[in-house]
N, C-alpha and C positions, 0 to 999 in steps of 0.2 A: 450485620449489613455488609455486603460485599461491594466495594467501590472501585471503579477504574478511573484513574486520573490520566488524561491525555493532554500533555503540555510539553512543548519542545524546549522550554527553558528548564534544564535539568535541576538547577538549584531551587527554583520556585516549585517545581513538581515534587521534589524530594522533601521540601519544607512542609508543603501541604500534606503529603503522605505521612510524614513523621507526626504531625499534629493530630491527624485522624487516628493513627495507630495508638497514640497515647490515650485516646478516648475509646479504645478497644474495637475499632472498626477494622475489618479485613480490607487491605488496600493493595492494589496492583497499579503499576505505572507503565505508561507508554510515552515515548518521546517523538513519535511521528504517526502520521495518519495510516500508513500501510500496516504498521504493527498493531495499531488500535483495531483496524478492520479485521485483521487475522484473529486477535484475541476475542473480539465480539462475535466472531463466527463460531467459536468453539466453547466459549465460556459464558455463563449467565451472571450478570451484575444487577444489583438493586439500583445503583446510581452510577452515572457516567458524568464526570466533570470534564468538559470538553473545551479546549481552546480552538478557535477557528483558523488561526494562522499557523498551519503545520507544514513541515516539509513533506514532500510526496503528496499523498491525498490530503486535501484540506479538510477542515473540520465539518463543513457543510456536506461534503461527499460522504464522510464517515457517518454523519447523522442520517443522511438520506438512505444509505445502505442499511443501517441499523433499523430504521423505521419500515423498510420494505419487509422485514421478517419479524420485527418485534416492536409493537406499539406500546408496550407496557413499561419498559425500562425507563425510569426517570432520567432526564438529561439536564444538567446545569451547564449552560454555555457561559464560560468565564473568559471574556476576551476584550482586548482593546479595540477590536473592530466592531464599532457600534453604529454603522450606517443604518439608515431606516430600512433599506432593502434587506439587510442581514437580519434585522429584528423581525421584520414581517415574515421573511422566508423561514426563519427558525421557529417562530412562534406558531406557525401553521402546522407544525409537527406535534402530535399529541405528547403530553407529559414532558414538555420542554420549557425550561426557564432560561431567560437570558439576563445576565448581570454583567455590567461593565467591570472590567478588572480593577480592583482597588489598588493594585500594585502599579498599574500603568498611570492611574490618576495621580498617585503620590509622586511618581517620577516626573510627570508633566508639571505638577505644581512646583517641585524643586527646580526644574529646568527654567521655568518662567520667572522664578524668584531670583535666579542668579544673574 
């Protein structure tokens, strides 16, 4: 399985990629929306793990562009941006799953506990 991770927090992106590679997945990383759009235009992925809050093109723009030419690639939106409108807009696109970022939730709990 060929996976693209699109996440602007490099340490988080690299950690997820390293974990998936240990499980024998082929993984590429992008750290901004423009790079992701360029990679998706020339390369086929089985899964895209997509953050919504990206520099340059945001994740919803990347998803919209991908869906215009490819409705089959599975997309997992992993983001702290979980407003209802984002969930609805994202889930309207075929083969898209939205999951709140567990990393952000842990950070929020730590901050509120302090």
